[in-house]
N, C-alpha and C positions, 0 to 999 in steps of 0.2 A: 504494500500500500504506499503510495506516495504521500509526502507531508502535505501536499495540496488538498488531499481528501480527508485529512484528519479532522478538520473543523466540521465538514459535512458528516462524517462518520459519528463524531461525538454528539453533535446536535441532533442527528438522527436517532442515535442510541437513546439519548435523554428523551426525546419526544416518543419513541417506540415504547420505551418503559412506561411512561405515563399514559400512553394510549391503551396499553395493555391492561392497566388498572382502572379503567372506567371512562376515559376522556375520549372525545371523538375529535380526531385530528387527521387532516389528510396530508400525508408526507409526500405524496406525488406532487401535490400542488406547492408544498414548501420547497421541493427539490429545485424548482425553477427560480424561486426567490433566493434560495441559498446560492445558487450558481450566479446569480447577479451580484449577490454580496460578495462572493469571492472575487469577482471582477473589480468591485468597488475597492477592495482592500488589497488588490494585486496579490493574491494568495499563491500565485505560482512563482513568485519572486523566489530567488535562491536561498535567502536567509530564513524562509519558513522551515527548512530542513534542520537548521542549527539547533542543537540540543534535543531534538526528538520531540514528540508530542507533549502536550501540557495536561491533558485530561485522560486520554485513553489508558495510559498505564495505571493511572490511580483507580480507574473503574475497576480493573480486574481484581483488586484486593477486597472489594466490598461485594460479598456474594449473597448475603441474606436480604430478604425483601426490605426490611427496616432499615438495614445498613445502607442499601442502595438509595432509599428515600433520602437519607441524610446527605450522602455525597452528591446525588443528582440535584437536590434542592440548592446545595452550594454552587454547583456548576451552572445552574440556571441563574442563580443570582449574579454570577460573575459575567454571564452573557448579557444580562440586563444592565449591569454596570457599564459594560462596553457599549451598549446601544444608547445609553444616556448621552454619550458624546458623539453620536452618529447622525448624519443627516436624516431626519425623519420626514423630510418632504418627499423621499422616495417610497413608492407604495410597497416595494418589496421589504424594505427595512421596517416600515410600520407593521406589515403583516407578520413578519417573524417576531417582532417585538411584542406585539399583542398576543401571539400564540404562547410566548414564553411567559407573559404576565398571567395568562390563564392557567397555564400549567403550574406555575408558582402558587397562585392563589387556591388551587384546588388541592395542593399538596403541602400545606403550610406546616403540617406536623413535622416534616423533615427539616424545615428551616428553624423551627423551635428546638428541635433536638440538637442541631448544629449549634444554636445559640447556647444551649446549656453546656455543651462541651467547651465552647470558647470561654464562657464564664467560669467554668472550673479551671481551665488552663490559666486564667488571669489571676486566680486567687494568690495572694501573697502569703504563702505558707511560713514565711519567717515572722510574720505579725502575730504577736502574742494573743490577741483577741481571736483571730482565725484559728490558731492552734487550739485554744480552749473549746471553741465551738466544735472543731474537728474531732478533739478527744470525746467530747460529750456525745457525738454522733457515731463514734467508732463501732460500738457494739451493734447498733441498728444496720450499719452498712455491712458489717460481717455477716449479719443474719440474712440480708438480702443476697449476698454473694453465695451463702450456703444453700439458700432456696432456689437460686437460679441455676437450672441444670447447665451442664457443659454443652458445647456445641451440638446441634442435632446430628451432624455427621458422626461425632463421636459416639453418641448413644446408639445410633444405627449399627456402627461397626462393632461395638461391644456387644450388642444383641445378637448380631450375626455370629460372632465368635461363640456365643453361648449355645446358639442353635447347632453349630457343627459338632459340638462335643458328644 
């Protein structure tokens, strides 16, 4: 796959994922709009290949439906941020942007989950008040960890091993 097609592939993957879970979106219609967008951004320029893809590799690490919802909502947000500085007088830009906003609004749970992750990452764990609160919640957090089963793949493989005995 050439680097020129990465943006189309990622945008398509994002939209196919959301379509699969209940939204109606015509990717064939959007393909023409995305081709026009590629021309606007001169995505066939040689520097597009530098450093590899920006989204595709990250998508492969997120396998579960809820996980994908989180990463895809972040990718959609990044595309929307890109479109904020793009000429919206062009119909194809408006159309893609509108579809992305629709997808984002209909899957806001992923955005909230991503925000929660960012909020946790920003916690100043050297702050004494934060440390006190964290220690206060430690038992409850550990309970949740114990209650939450390991990944489904692991459970299936363990049960398959038991069946073979």
